[in-house]
C-alpha positions in Angstrom: 142.3 68.4 37.9 143.1 64.9 36.6 146.3 64.7 38.6 144.6 65.8 41.8 141.7 63.2 41.2 143.9 60.5 40.6 146.1 61.4 43.6 142.9 61.4 45.8 141.9 58.0 44.4 145.2 56.4 45.2 145.2 58.0 48.7 141.8 56.6 49.5 142.8 53.1 48.2 146.0 53.3 50.2 144.2 54.3 53.4 141.5 51.6 52.9 144.4 49.0 52.5 146.2 50.2 55.4 143.2 50.2 57.6 142.0 46.7 56.3 145.5 45.3 57.2 145.0 46.5 60.8 141.3 45.7 61.1 140.3 49.2 61.4 136.7 49.8 60.3 136.7 53.7 60.3 139.3 56.6 59.8 138.7 60.2 60.7 140.2 62.9 58.4 140.7 66.5 59.0 138.6 67.9 56.3 137.2 71.3 57.6 134.8 74.0 56.7 137.3 75.8 54.4 137.8 72.6 52.4 134.0 72.3 52.2 133.5 75.9 51.0 136.3 75.4 48.3 134.5 72.2 47.2 131.1 73.9 47.0 132.4 76.8 45.0 134.5 74.6 42.7 131.4 72.4 41.9 129.2 75.5 41.5 131.6 76.8 38.9 131.5 73.6 37.0 127.7 73.5 37.0 127.2 70.6 39.4 123.7 69.6 40.7 122.5 69.0 44.2 124.6 65.8 44.8 127.8 67.7 43.7 126.9 70.9 45.5 126.4 68.8 48.7 130.3 68.9 49.0 132.4 66.8 51.1 130.2 64.1 52.8 130.5 63.7 56.7 130.7 60.0 56.0 132.2 58.3 53.0 132.7 54.5 52.4 135.6 53.3 50.5 135.1 49.5 50.3 134.5 48.3 53.9 136.2 51.5 55.3 134.2 54.3 56.6 135.9 57.6 56.2 134.6 60.2 58.8 135.0 63.9 58.7 134.1 65.1 62.1 135.4 68.6 61.9 133.6 70.0 58.8 132.0 72.6 61.0 135.4 74.0 62.0 137.5 76.4 60.1 141.2 75.8 59.1 142.2 78.7 61.4 140.4 77.2 64.4 141.9 73.8 63.9 145.5 75.3 63.3 145.0 77.1 66.6 144.0 74.1 68.5 146.9 72.1 67.1 149.5 74.8 67.9 148.0 75.2 71.4 148.6 71.5 71.8 152.2 72.0 71.1 152.0 70.4 67.6 153.3 72.1 64.4 150.6 71.8 61.7 151.8 70.2 58.5 152.0 72.6 55.6 151.5 70.8 52.1 153.1 73.2 49.6 150.8 71.8 46.7 148.0 73.5 48.7 149.5 76.8 47.2 150.5 75.5 43.8 148.5 77.6 41.2 148.6 74.7 38.9 145.8 73.3 40.9 142.1 74.7 40.6 141.7 74.4 44.3 144.9 76.2 45.2 143.9 79.1 42.8 140.4 79.3 44.4 142.0 79.3 47.9 144.0 82.2 47.0 141.0 84.1 45.6 139.0 83.3 48.6 141.7 84.8 50.9 141.0 88.2 49.0 137.2 87.9 49.9 136.8 87.8 53.6 133.1 88.4 53.3 132.8 84.9 51.8 132.6 83.0 55.1 133.7 79.4 55.0 131.3 78.3 57.8 128.2 79.9 55.9 129.2 78.0 52.8 129.7 74.8 54.7 126.2 75.2 56.1 124.8 75.6 52.6 126.6 72.4 51.5 125.1 70.6 54.5 121.7 71.9 53.6 122.2 70.7 49.9 123.4 67.2 51.3 120.1 66.9 53.2 118.0 68.0 50.1 120.0 65.4 48.1 119.2 62.7 50.7 115.5 63.7 50.6 115.3 63.5 46.9 117.0 60.1 46.8 114.6 58.8 49.6 111.7 60.1 47.3 113.2 58.4 44.3 113.6 55.3 46.1 109.9 55.3 47.1 108.9 56.2 43.6 110.8 53.2 42.2 108.7 50.9 44.2 105.4 52.7 43.2 106.1 53.5 39.5 108.5 50.8 38.2 107.2 47.3 37.1 109.4 44.5 36.2 108.1 42.7 33.1 110.3 39.7 32.4 113.8 41.1 31.7 112.5 44.7 31.3 111.5 47.5 33.4 108.4 49.8 32.8 108.2 53.2 34.3 105.1 55.2 34.8 106.4 58.8 34.8 103.0 60.6 34.9 103.2 63.6 37.2 106.8 62.9 38.4 108.9 66.1 38.6 111.8 66.1 36.1 114.6 65.6 38.8 112.9 62.5 40.1 112.4 61.2 36.6 116.0 61.6 35.9 116.9 59.6 39.1 114.5 56.9 38.2 
């Protein structure tokens, strides 16, 4: 997990640097519903809260670069078919099947469970992302209402605030 996380971090830094050198403000990636389903299940297994269960965000910012994920509502099979019909051979990264990595092991198990539909799981992640945004919106407003600056300290009035919102405050 550490190796994959570091590789992901380095990839995003390299992508941001590449885009900055060319004056590019946004880059689209091909993260799809299968990726989203895998992310949701991996984070569920790890005990993530709503933010983690929101999965892959449709828009992510890496410094000044916006990373867009416009095909989260499409399955890998659908995208592969489109690419092949366009006369392009899809890239196959062998690390995606390497059982040393959590995601690859999960991907193998999901293939044995066709009843677990990636699009349905991706819709759940999208719903959780909306819930996360609503909770953050509420916390931002509560901050204005319930937090008082007193010199160099902050005083919170937590009366009646639900535990999740107290945690965020």
